[in-house]
N, C-alpha and C positions, 0 to 999 in steps of 0.2 A: 369094133375098136373099143379100147378102154378110154374113158374120159376122166380128166382131172378137173374138178370144180374149183374155180377161183372166185373169191369174193370181189365185188365191185370196189373200186377205190372210194375213199370217203367223199361223199357228194358235196359237203359244204366247202366252199372255197372262200378264203379270206384274202383280200388284196393286201399283201404284206408291204408293198412299196419298196421292194428290194431290187437291186440291180445286179448285173453280172459281176463276178469278181474281177474281171479284167478292167471294166470301165467304172467301177464304183468310186475309186479315189479321184478319177479324172473328171467325170461328168457329174457324179452325184445322182441323187434321185429328186425328182421334182415334186413329189407329193408325200403326204403323211397318210398312213393307213386310216381308213374310215373309223375303225373302232377306237383309235387313239384320239381322234377329234371328238367323238361322242363322249369318251371318258373325260376328256378335258372340259367339255361343256358342263358335264354333271359335277365334276369335282371342284370346279371353280366356285360352286355355291357353298362349299364347306368352309367353316370358320378357320381362318389362318392358312388356307391352302394357297391363296394368291401370294402371300408373303413368302411362303416356303418355295413356291415356284420361281419367284424372282431371285431367290438365293442361288439358283442354278446358273445364273449369269448368262453367258453367251448362248448356251443351249436353249434356255427358256426364250430368249429373244428370237432365235431361229425358229423355234416351234410356233411362236406367235406370228412371225412373219409368214410362215407357210399357211397358218390358219387364215390369214388375210389374203392369201393368194400370191404372195411375193416369194419367188423362188431363188432370189439372190440376197446375199448379205449386204452390209453397208459398203463393202469394198468391191461389190460387183461379182463376187464369186458365187458359184452355185452352192446352195445349201445341201450338204450330204445328209440324207435321212438314215441310211444304213450305217452300221458300225461293225467292227471286227470282234467286239466283245472282250478284247484284251486290253489290259492296262486302263480299265475304266472307260474304254471307247464304246459306249453303248449306243444303240440306235435311238433316234428321237421318238420312235413309236412307243417305246417303253417309258419315256420320261413321265407322263402323267401318273402312271402306276408307281414309279419309284418315289415320287414326291409324296403320294398318299401313304406309302409304306413308312416313310420317314416320320410323317405326322403321327401315325399309329404307334410307332416305336417310342415316340416322345410323350405319349398320352397313356398312362397306366390305366388298367381296367377299374381300379378302385377310385380314381380321381373323378370329380364332376366333369372336367373337360373331356376325359377319356370316354365316359358314358355318353356324353352329349355327341361326341364325334362319331361313335359307333352307331348311335340311334339315327344320326343324320345320314350316314352311309346306307343304312337300311331303307330309310324313308325316300331317299333319292333314287333308289334302285341301282346304286353303284355295286353292291354285292352281287346282284343278279348279273350285271354286266361282266364282272370279273369271272364269275363261274361260267358264263356263256363263252367268253373268250378262251377260258381254260379248256372247255369241251372241244372247241375247234382246233386249238393248237396241239392238243394231245391226241386228237383223232379218236376220242371216246365219247359216245353218246351219253347224255345224262341218264342216271339210274331211273328217273321217273318215266322216261321214254321207253326204256327197256321193259319196265313193269307193265306199261299200257300195251305194248306190243305182245307181251306174253299172255295177257288177258284176252286177246282177240282169238286165241286158239288156232284152229286149223286154217281159218281164213287168212290169218297173217302169214302162215306158212306158204300158202299158194302165191301170195304176192311176193314173198321172198324168193321163190324159185324163179320168177320172171326176171329178177334183178341179178341173176348169177351169170357168169361167163363160163363157157365150157370149151376147153382146149383139148385137141386130140393128143393122145399119149402114144409115143412110139411110132409116129408116122414117117420117120426118116428126116431127110433134109428139108428145110423150108423152101418154099417156092417164091417167097416175097423178096423185097429189096433188103439188102444187108446194110443200107445206109442208116446211120444212127439218127433217130428221130427225136431225141431229147438232149437237152443241154446238161451235161454232168456238172459243170461249174455252177450253173443256175440252181440245180437241185441241191448242191451242197450249201449254197448261200441261203436258200429257203429253209433247209434243215437247221442251220445255225440260228436263223432268225426265229424259228419256231421254238427251239430250245431256250433261247434268250427270253422270249415272252413267257414261256412256262415257268422259268426260274423266277421272274419278277412277280408273276401272278401268285405263285405259291408263297413268296415272301410277303405279299399283301395279306393273304389269308393267315399266315403265321403271325404277323404283327397284329392283326385284328384279334386273334384268339389269345396270344401269349406274347405281349411285347417284351423284348429283352430276353426271351427264351428262359424265363425263370421257372422252369419245371423240370423235374419234380422239386417240391419245396426242400429247403436245406434241412438236413437231419439235426437233431439236437435243439430244436426250437423250444424255448421254455414254455411250459404249460400255461403260465400266466398270460403270455402274449397270445396264445391260441384262444384262451377264454375271452380275452378282450376283443379279439377279432371275429368272434362268432356272430356279432351283430352286423358285420360288414360282409358276410358271406353272400348275401343276396345281391349286393352291389357288384361283387366280383364274378357273378354268374353271367354267362353269355346269354343274349336274348334268345328266346325260344324260336323266334322267326328265323334267326341266323342258323340255328341248328337244323331246322326243317329244310332250309335251302341247301345246306351241305349234304343232308341225307339224300335229297333228290337230285344231286348234281353228279358230275363225272369225276369228282375228286378222288373218291376211294378206288374206283376202277382204274384211274390213271396211275395212282400210286402203286397199286398192286401190279400193274403192267410193268412199271419201272423196276419194281423189286424182282420180278420174274426175269426180265430181259437184260437188265443192266447190272454191272458190277458196282461195288461200293465206290471204286475209283471213278467210274463213269458218272455216277450220281453226284459225287463231290465236285466234279468239274462244272 
């Protein structure tokens, strides 16, 4: 028989805290994803983050109530964690990252506050957390892991063979049950949640590197202004530690995958 080799599904599982599309609006979800709680605990140490979080109003209150183990709002209704993603109805799991993206957008690279904020993010390990979440939600392993596996040589290849599934090709009708064993609606909800998280995480990284998306520089800038700003070039540079983290992360493989598989319209959504 001919055999078709299928890769194992991605082994890392993240509890997304999403519910079925049928009962999401009625019952809501009782918990926040663990990565969101970890991110909130880290980001609350940033200067100005608490004030920016409170500006979110009811959503911030709901997130804090869930953090304390309270699953109902002040009116006794269940707090809904998931969101449809339409008309600004985002899930609570992305709120900590959205707030820090807003802080980065309001803090230019050249300002003392902006440099302090970005150094604090690196020192707290928040950048590592963002990149780790991005690797899970995009289903791409960090580049550093791929390099280490490639250096193992043939020994790594033997271990990979054991993790493969082999299905028979052309064996005719199946003999197993035809009953559907997975929930299509739940899979769609999970996919939307993953895409929502990826969008927010990419926005955090973009705001860190280039707040306001002011790149490339405007043409026709007077030479005098360029000469005067030469002394501030070092202040505008990104920290070398941040660049090293990006190089060893799954950011580039994930973007390349989106460019290969998705259309411009899909990515714009």
